[in-house]
C-alpha positions, -999 to 999 in steps of 0.1 A, spaced: 609 -285 -826 580 -303 -842 558 -282 -864 523 -297 -859 501 -314 -833 501 -315 -795 510 -352 -797 541 -346 -817 551 -318 -793 548 -342 -764 569 -367 -782 595 -341 -789 597 -331 -752 598 -368 -741 626 -375 -765 646 -346 -750 638 -359 -715 651 -394 -724 682 -380 -741 690 -360 -710 687 -393 -690 713 -409 -713 690 -427 -737 695 -429 -774 664 -425 -795 662 -455 -819 629 -448 -836 600 -424 -834 565 -432 -845 573 -468 -855 543 -482 -873 533 -516 -885 499 -533 -891 495 -539 -853 498 -503 -842 523 -475 -835 549 -469 -808 557 -433 -801 593 -436 -791 618 -465 -790 648 -456 -769 678 -475 -756 704 -472 -729 731 -498 -720 705 -521 -704 670 -515 -718 651 -510 -750 622 -489 -739 590 -488 -759 574 -455 -748 538 -445 -750 535 -407 -749 502 -389 -740 501 -351 -740 475 -328 -725 472 -291 -717 483 -284 -682 448 -272 -673 430 -302 -688 403 -322 -670 418 -357 -674 452 -371 -667 471 -383 -698 476 -418 -684 439 -424 -683 439 -428 -721 463 -457 -720 436 -483 -720 441 -521 -719 434 -522 -757 461 -495 -763 485 -515 -741 478 -546 -761 485 -528 -794 518 -514 -781 529 -548 -769 520 -565 -802 538 -538 -821 568 -542 -799 568 -579 -805 568 -573 -842 597 -548 -838 617 -573 -818 612 -600 -845 624 -576 -871 653 -561 -852 671 -584 -827 686 -570 -796 704 -582 -764 687 -554 -744 659 -561 -720 626 -548 -735 606 -525 -712 573 -506 -716 573 -471 -703 547 -443 -704 551 -405 -704 525 -380 -695 534 -346 -709 517 -314 -698 519 -283 -719 506 -247 -719 508 -225 -750 531 -250 -766 556 -249 -737 565 -279 -715 551 -276 -680 558 -311 -667 566 -347 -676 556 -376 -655 575 -407 -666 568 -443 -655 593 -471 -662 577 -505 -665 543 -489 -668 528 -521 -682 537 -555 -697 
């Protein structure tokens, strides 16, 4: 279990969600000069670059609202850098996870495959 931050908690819950779906977590919080990718996970077909947004369950806005065009562009550029550094035969895909918590406990995850490109 992560020790600090709502975002890290959401990433932890999303990693568990992906592992339960048969994904292997390749990297968490991959950073380069272009930006950061929260989770990079793979299965037998895809290399998923996952943007995770976490909010309290009683929050006023939906987590996906904060994945702006500028944020998507940064994630895409960071993924391109990653793919230049680490070759793969897997199909890249951009996914998004909205994690809802209350008192540090998972309430719900909404997960979108091919959320953007």
